[in-house]
C-alpha positions as CSV (number, residue, x, y, z in Angstrom):
1,M,47.7,133.7,137.6
2,E,45.3,133.1,140.5
3,Y,42.8,130.4,140.6
4,T,39.9,129.8,143.1
5,V,39.9,126.8,145.4
6,E,36.9,125.5,143.5
7,E,38.8,125.8,140.2
8,L,41.8,124.0,141.6
9,L,39.7,121.2,143.1
10,E,37.8,120.7,139.8
11,A,41.1,120.6,137.9
12,K,42.4,118.1,140.4
13,R,39.4,115.8,140.0
14,S,39.6,116.0,136.2
15,I,43.4,115.3,136.1
16,A,43.1,112.4,138.6
17,S,40.4,110.8,136.5
18,T,42.5,111.1,133.3
19,L,45.5,109.8,135.2
20,S,43.5,106.7,136.3
21,K,42.4,106.0,132.7
22,C,46.0,106.4,131.5
23,E,47.3,104.0,134.1
24,K,44.6,101.4,133.1
25,A,45.4,101.9,129.4
26,L,49.2,101.5,130.1
27,L,48.6,97.9,131.1
28,K,47.3,97.0,127.6
29,L,50.2,98.7,125.7
30,T,53.3,97.1,124.4
31,P,56.3,98.2,126.5
32,G,58.8,100.2,124.4
33,G,56.2,101.1,121.8
34,P,55.4,104.7,120.9
35,Q,52.0,104.7,122.6
36,H,53.5,103.1,125.7
37,T,56.2,105.8,125.9
38,L,53.7,108.6,125.3
39,T,51.4,107.3,128.0
40,V,54.2,106.9,130.5
41,R,55.2,110.6,129.9
42,R,51.5,111.7,130.2
43,I,51.2,109.8,133.5
44,K,54.3,111.6,134.9
45,A,53.0,115.0,133.7
46,F,49.6,114.4,135.4
47,Q,51.4,113.3,138.6
48,I,53.4,116.5,138.5
49,S,50.3,118.6,137.8
50,L,48.5,117.0,140.8
51,S,51.5,117.7,143.1
52,L,51.5,121.4,142.0
53,I,47.8,121.8,142.5
54,D,48.2,120.3,146.0
55,Q,50.9,122.9,146.7
56,A,48.6,125.7,145.5
57,L,45.6,124.6,147.6
58,P,45.3,126.0,151.1
59,P,46.0,123.6,153.9
60,P,42.9,121.8,155.2
61,A,41.3,123.2,158.4
62,P,42.1,121.3,161.6
63,P,39.2,119.3,163.0
64,L,37.2,121.0,165.7
């Protein structure tokens, strides 16, 4: 499926925002607890998503 650059950038912004919130929430969770484990897995999934979006985006134009 093809996505426009604008769609990819918007998805990247949204995922990055959610990732940031998860990272902040993780600090308040008890390690080893179910919510902690779930949040750690979500963080990893969001990091992978951002990496894949970066791969799908065209390279930035060189400065003039």
